[in-house]
C-alpha positions as CSV (number, residue, x, y, z in Angstrom):
1,M,0.4,-10.4,-10.0
2,S,2.6,-10.2,-6.8
3,R,0.6,-10.5,-3.6
4,R,2.5,-7.2,-2.3
5,C,0.9,-4.1,-1.2
6,E,1.9,-1.1,-3.2
7,L,1.7,1.3,-0.4
8,T,3.3,-0.5,2.7
9,G,5.0,-3.4,0.8
10,K,3.1,-6.0,2.9
11,G,3.6,-9.4,1.7
12,P,2.9,-13.0,2.5
13,M,4.0,-14.3,5.7
14,V,4.8,-18.1,6.5
15,G,3.7,-19.9,9.6
16,N,2.2,-23.3,10.7
17,N,-1.3,-25.1,10.8
18,S,-1.6,-26.7,13.9
19,S,-4.1,-29.6,14.3
20,H,-5.7,-30.8,17.3
21,A,-3.0,-33.6,17.6
22,N,-0.5,-30.8,17.4
23,N,1.0,-31.9,13.9
24,K,2.6,-29.0,12.3
25,T,2.3,-28.4,8.3
26,K,3.5,-25.1,6.6
27,R,1.2,-22.5,5.3
28,R,1.0,-19.1,4.1
29,Y,-0.8,-16.1,5.5
30,L,-1.7,-13.7,2.6
31,P,-2.2,-10.1,3.1
32,N,-5.9,-8.6,2.4
33,L,-5.3,-6.9,-0.8
34,Q,-7.9,-5.0,-2.6
35,D,-8.0,-3.2,-5.8
36,V,-8.9,0.4,-5.3
37,S,-8.8,3.8,-7.1
38,L,-7.7,6.8,-4.6
39,Q,-8.1,10.3,-5.8
40,S,-5.2,12.8,-5.6
41,E,-6.0,16.2,-4.7
42,T,-2.8,17.7,-6.3
43,L,-2.9,15.9,-9.5
44,G,-6.7,16.1,-9.9
45,R,-6.9,12.4,-10.8
46,A,-7.6,8.9,-9.6
47,I,-4.8,6.4,-9.2
48,K,-5.7,2.7,-9.4
49,M,-3.6,0.5,-6.9
50,R,-3.5,-2.8,-5.2
51,I,-3.2,-2.1,-1.5
52,S,-4.0,-4.1,1.8
53,A,-7.2,-3.0,3.9
54,A,-4.7,-1.8,6.6
55,A,-3.3,0.7,4.2
56,L,-6.4,1.8,3.2
57,R,-7.3,2.7,6.8
58,S,-3.9,4.5,7.2
59,V,-4.5,6.7,4.0
60,D,-7.9,7.7,5.5
61,H,-6.3,8.4,8.9
62,R,-3.4,10.5,7.3
63,G,-5.8,12.5,5.5
64,G,-5.7,11.4,2.0
65,L,-3.3,10.0,-0.6
66,D,-1.0,13.0,-0.9
67,A,-0.4,13.4,2.7
68,F,0.0,9.6,3.1
69,L,2.8,9.6,0.3
70,A,4.5,12.6,1.5
71,K,5.3,10.7,5.0
72,A,5.7,7.2,3.4
73,K,9.2,5.8,3.2
74,D,10.6,5.4,-0.5
75,D,11.7,1.5,0.4
76,D,8.1,0.5,0.8
77,L,6.4,2.0,-2.1
78,S,6.3,0.3,-5.5
79,A,7.9,1.8,-8.5
80,G,4.8,2.9,-9.9
81,I,3.8,4.6,-6.7
82,L,7.2,6.2,-6.2
83,K,6.9,7.8,-9.3
84,I,3.3,9.4,-8.6
85,K,5.1,10.5,-5.2
86,K,7.3,12.4,-7.2
87,E,5.0,13.9,-9.5
88,I,2.9,15.2,-6.5
89,A,5.8,16.6,-4.8
90,K,6.7,18.6,-8.0
91,A,3.2,19.8,-8.4
92,Q,3.1,20.9,-4.8
93,T,6.4,22.9,-5.2
94,A,5.1,24.4,-8.6
95,A,1.9,25.6,-6.8
96,A,3.6,27.1,-3.9
């Protein structure tokens, strides 16, 4: 299982631990990933995904999963979420 957010593409970053004597050793900064189920109003079902806490706040800020995916760039989304984005767009055009 990769440590990458499915919505924002946020992944591990690298940096240094710095001791009191200013010795440097490599370390990894891992994203705060959570397993969540988000409800899609258009599809009428819940979608399970592994996203960062910052992405979860962004979804709430934009007004839900459907609104977030409408504005999201395709390059950042995982393959499974990109498929769901296309399903939502198709359902919205069929409803209109």
